[in-house]
N, C-alpha and C positions, 0 to 999 in steps of 0.2 A: 606639394611638389609642382614645380612649374611645368606647364604644358610645353611640349617641344614646338619650336617656331614652324609655321606653315611654310612648306618648301614650294618655291614658285619657279616656273620657267617662263621666260619672256621671249616671245616669237614676234619678230618685226624685221622687215628688210632695211630699215633705217638705223644705222649705227647711232645716230644722234638720239633717236627716240629710245633705243635700248638703254642707252647710257641715262637719259633722263628718268626713265622709269626705275631703273635700278637705283639711281641716287635718291629718288623720292621714297622708295620702299625701304632703303637703308635707314631711314629715320624711324622705323617701327621695329622695336626689338622682337616682337612676335612673329615677324615675317622674314624669311630668308630667301633671297634670290639665289637659286642653286645653279642657274645656267641661263644662257640666252642662245637664240637661234636666228639666223638671217632668212631662213626659208623653211617650208615644211619638210623637206628631205633631211636637213640638219636636225629639225625639231624631232622628227621620228627617232633618230639616233639618240638624241638627248633624253627622250622620254624613257627609252629602254635602259640607258645608262644610269640615270638620275632618279627615276621614279618620282617626279614632283607631285605634290598634293593638288596644285592648281596651275593651270596654264593661261597666260594672257596671249591673245592672238590678234594680229593685223589681218585685214581682209585682202588687200592688194599686195601680192608678193610675187616674186619671180618663180618660175619653173612649175608652181602649182598654186592656184588661188586659195585663200583662206577657207572659203566655204566648201571647196572640194576636200581639203584637208580635215576640216571639222567633221565633215560627213564620214570620212574614214575613221576618224578617232572615235566617234560616238558609235560606230557599228562594231569596231574590233577591240578597242581598249578604252571604254568610256572613262572620262574624268571631268572634274569641273573645269569649265573653260569660260574665261571672261573676254569678250571681244572689245577691242580698243580701236575705234573707228574714227576716221576723219569726218568733219561736219560738212558734208555735201548732200544734196538730196539723193544722189545715186548711192553714196556710201550709207546713208541713214536707211534706205530701203534694204540694202543688202545686209546690214546689221541686224535688222528685223527678221530677215530670212534666217540669219545665223541663230537667233533665238528659237525659231521653229525647228532647226536642226539639233537643238539641244544645248546651245551655250546657256550658261546660267545668268549672265548679265551682259549688258553693253554699256560702254562709256565712251565719252568723246575724247579724242586726243586734245591736249592743251594747245591753246593758240598764243599764249604769252607766258611770262614768267609768273605772274599772278595766278593765271589759270593753271599753270604746272603745279603750284603749291596746293591749290584746292583740289586739283585732280589727284595728286598723291594721296591726300587724305581720303577721298572718295575710293580710289582703287584699293587702298588698305582695307577700308570697310567692306568693299565687295569681296575681296580675297577672303577675309574672315568668314563671310556668309557662305562663300562658295566652298570652303573647306568643310563645312558641315552639310553641304547639299547632297541629296540622294539623287545620284545620277545612274541611269540604267542604259543599256545598249538600246539603240533605236535605229530604225530604218529610215530612209528618205521620206519626209512628209509627203502625203498625196498631193497630187496636182490640183489646182483650183477646180472645184466642182462646177459643171456647167449650170447656167442660170436656169431656174425654174421657168415655166411658160409665162409667169406673171410675178410681179413683186410689187411692194408699196412704191418703188420709184416709178412705176408706170401709172400709178394712181395720181389723178391731178390734185386732189385734196385728201391726203391721208387722214384717217379718222383719229380723234383723240383717243388715247389710251384709257381703259377703265382701271387698270392696275399697273404697278411698277415692279419690275425686276431689277434689283441693285446687286452688282457683283463688284467685289473688291479683291485685289490680289497684288503680290510683289513678286519676289524671286520664284522663278518657275511658273509665274502666272500667265505670261503670253502663250505658253503651250496649253495650260489649262483652259484659259479662255477660248482659245481656238476650238478645243475639243468640245466645249459647252455650246458655243454659238453655232458650230456647224450642224448641231442637232435641233436648232430652233427653226420652226416653220417660218414661212414668209409673213404670216399674220400673227407672229408672237407678240406678247404684250410689250409696251415700250420698256426699253432696257437702258440702264445707266451704269457706267463702268468707270472705276479707278483702277489703273494699272500703274504702278511706280515705274516710270521710264523718264529719261531726260527729255526735255522739250522737243529736241529735234527728232525724236524717234516716235512720238505718239501719232503724228500724221501718217507716216508710212505704215505703222502698225494697224491703224484703223483702215487704211486702204487695202492692206493684205487681207484683213478679215472680211472687207466688203467683197473682195473678189472670190472669197472661198464660200461665203454663207448665202443662204436664201434671204435672210434678214439683211437689210441695209445697215451699213456700219460707217460712221464718220465722227470726226472730232466734234465736240459740242460747241455751239455758238450761243452766246449769252442771250437769253430771252426767247430762244426758239421753242416751239411747242414740242412736247414728248408725245410721239404718235406710235400707233400700232405698227409693227414691222420695221421699226427703226431702233438701233442701239447707238447710243451716244457715248463716246470716249472722252474722259476729262483731258484737256490739253496739259501737257507737261508743264510745270511751272505755275499752273492756276488751279484753284479749288473748283470743284464742281458741286452744285447744290440742286435740289429739286424744290420748286415752289408750287403751291396750289393756287389756281385761280378759279374764277366762277366757270370757266369753260374747260378746265382740265389741269394739266400740269405742264410747267415750263421749266427749262434748264436755266440756271444762273451760273455764269462763269466769273469767278471773282479772284482777286489778289487777297492777301492776307498772310498772317504769320504761318510759318510751318507747324504742323501737328505731328508729333512722333518723328520729327526731323523730316517730314514729307509735305510736299505741295505738288500735286494734289494728295489729300489724305483721304483714306477710306472712312475714317471716323467722321469727318465733315459731311461726306456724302451720306452715309447711313443715318446720322442724326438728323439731316434735313429731310430724309425720306420718312423717318419715323414722324416728324412733325407734319409733313405734307400729305402723306398717304395712309399712315396708321395701319389698319388691318387690310387695306387694299394693296399691300406690298409684300414682296418676297425678298429676303436678304440672303446673300450667299458670301461667305468668307472663304477664300482660296489660299494656297500655298504662299508663304512669305515669312520673312524673318521679322521679329519684333512683336508689338502688340497693336499696331494700327488696325482699326476695324473691330476690335473686341467689344469696347464700350459701346460703340455705335450699333453693333448687332444686338446688344443687350437692350438698347434704347428702342430698337425696331420690335423686338419680341415684346417688351413692356407695353407697346402700343398696339398689340394684336397682330403684327406682321408674322408670317411664317418664316423661320430662320434656319439655315443650313450651314454646316461647316465641313470642310473637306477632311477626310480622314487622313491619319498619319501614314498609312502604308502608301498612298498614292500622291502624297505631297513631296515636292522637291525639298521644301524646308517647312516644318510643322509649326513654326513659332506662332504666327497670327492665329490660326485655327486653334491652336492648343490654348491660348490666352482666352479665347471666346468660350471654349468648352469649360475652361476653369471658372468662368464667371456664370455658367449655366445660360449662356446667351443663345446656344444652339438647340433648337427643337430636334434636329436630325443631324446625325454625323455620318457622312456617306462617302463612298468612294467616288472618284471623278466620274467614271462612266455611268453613274446613276443620278448625277446632280441635275443634268438638263431635264430629264423626265420629271424628276420631283419638283423642281422649280416650276415647270409649266403646269403640272397637276395642281400645285398649291395655288398657283395664279387663278386658274379656272375655278377652284373652290372659293377663292375670295370673291370673285366676280358673282358667283351664284348666291353667295351669303349677303350680298348687299342689300 
């Protein structure tokens, strides 16, 4: 029996954008655009009337901005939402805020006919993932925490890290990573992160985490040392690897083919950590669709690293952790609220075992 088409509501104040997205999705037989809305008030009526499976949402709209509407939706009638945002610095930062509010994914609005075709394919793929996402009611995320009295940014020469914590995530991962990194102390081991996001959004994502966390968070730069108290996020569109030197570990940011249709790919990062750090590493695979990171986590475990997969109950999408568990790549399968403590404890044990 053929599965019913995913029912989609498109919310955007531009009639042109609504038409472009509708036409792009019409090419996919498993997706049906059941309605459109020009602002959040119309969207609220459409949601009640049409009961869509997934909603696409613009950020800047009349009468009520997209973030305010998203916050209301996630509190009162949670559903999978994909934000479709313009590519400006301000809009990218706002789109990252939308992820914190509970949006499943963010995509960039097309800027040309070629980009429109590519975006239609990407949007269809995101809708298919969103349709299977576990979405729960959520309150407004907490405001940025005040800075601790000191942090590695105040230290003139940060110390080389003795161990590496490697985190990989996709759909739902921005929320999961925030949850984990907010629990890291300012002197946490050097941390490297792959989160599947478009290139324009990884910088604002890192900046948001940097404002929220005791640990410093920034986009990785090729050749920079990995130090205690700093988390490096792979830039969108580039692979992040870890390399061992005589003085510690450095980040390498490289081009290269996509892996699991992703660049950056979690597998690329985890496999490099396995080679560079071995038992001096902890690998954590978080929520996301597909299999990216599963073989890399197995490689880490095979070289003596401690490995953790997020459990099904707390994942937005259980695909990536499930694949790792099926490969016996995870030593521990933990709910999200236990992962930070477990990763830090394992890292301390690794240092003591050296």
